[in-house]
N, C-alpha and C positions, 0 to 999 in steps of 0.2 A: 272331781278332777284334780284338786290340789293334793289330795292324799295319794292319788296315782302318780302324779309328777314327783312327789317326794320319794315314793318307793322306788321309782326308776331313775331318780336323780336327773330329772328333766328341768332345765331352766326355762322360765317363761315370764312374760309380762303381758298383762291384758290392758288394753286401752278401751275405755267406754266413752264414746263421744256422742254428744247431743244433749237434749234437755227433755224433761218430762212434759207431756202435754198438760195444758191448763186443767187444773182440778185433779191431777194425778201426781202431785208433788210428793206424796207419801211413798211412791215407788222408789224415788231416789233416796229418800231417808232410809228405806228398808235395805237397799243395796249397800249404802254406807254402813249400816249396822252389821250386815253380813260380812262385809270386808273386815271390819274391826273384830268381830267375834271369832273370825277364823285366822286372825293374824296376817292378813294379806295386804296390809298398808304399803308394803314395799313391792308388791307384785301387781296391784291393780291401780290404774291411773284413771281418774274420772276427769274428762275434758269437756269443755263447753261445746255448743254447736260450732261446727267448723265452717268458717266463711270460705275457705279454700280447700274443699274436700279432696282435690287431686293431690295436694301435698300430704294429706293424711293417708290416702290410699297408697302413695308411693312409699310411705314409711312402714307400712304393715306387711306381714307375711301372709296372714290368713284373715278372711272376712267371715264373721259368724252372724247369721240372721237367726236370732233366738226367739223372735216373736212367735206366739202361737196363732196370731190372727192378722198377719201382715198381708194385705192384698198385693200391693206393689207400691214401693216408695222410691223416692229419688236415690236413697242410699243403695238400694238394690240395683238400680240401673247403673249407678256409678261403679259399684263393685264389678259388675259384668263388663263395663267399658274398660276398666283397668285390668281385666283378666286376672283377678285375684283368685286364689284357691278359696273355695266356698264351703262352709259348713252350714247346713240349714235344716230346719224342721221339715219333716216329710208330711206336711199338711198345707192346706190352703194355697194361697198364691205363691208362697215360697216353693212348694212342691212343683208347681207348674214351671217356675223359672229354673229350678234345678234340672228339669228335663232338658233344658236348652243350653246349658253351659257345660264346659269341660272342667276338669280339676274340681270335682265336687264330692262332698261326703254328706250323707243324710243321717239324721237321727230321729227316733220316735220321741216326741215330747213326753217328758216324765220318766224316760229311761235313763237313770243316773249312770248306767254302765256303758252307754252308747259311745 
């Protein structure tokens, strides 16, 4: 995605909010490594768990549910309630929720060109 945005001169900022589940701390370490390796320190902001999620949702333009196995979580319900444009994986619980919301875009997990 970063290469595409550079080619088309698209300015963006990604906010990642939340915390890894217990025992899955390596996930965050891997994300931080990928950010650094790709020179995205000025484009990707890692934020802690949000106590006031509605402030967070008011500040973003697009909500992305990139999990490959999210059945349904509070963040999904909050995004729907806030009527955010949604990008979600076309599998599992996310697929079912995408069927019910407007302003949505689907992608196939693993498809780097989606």
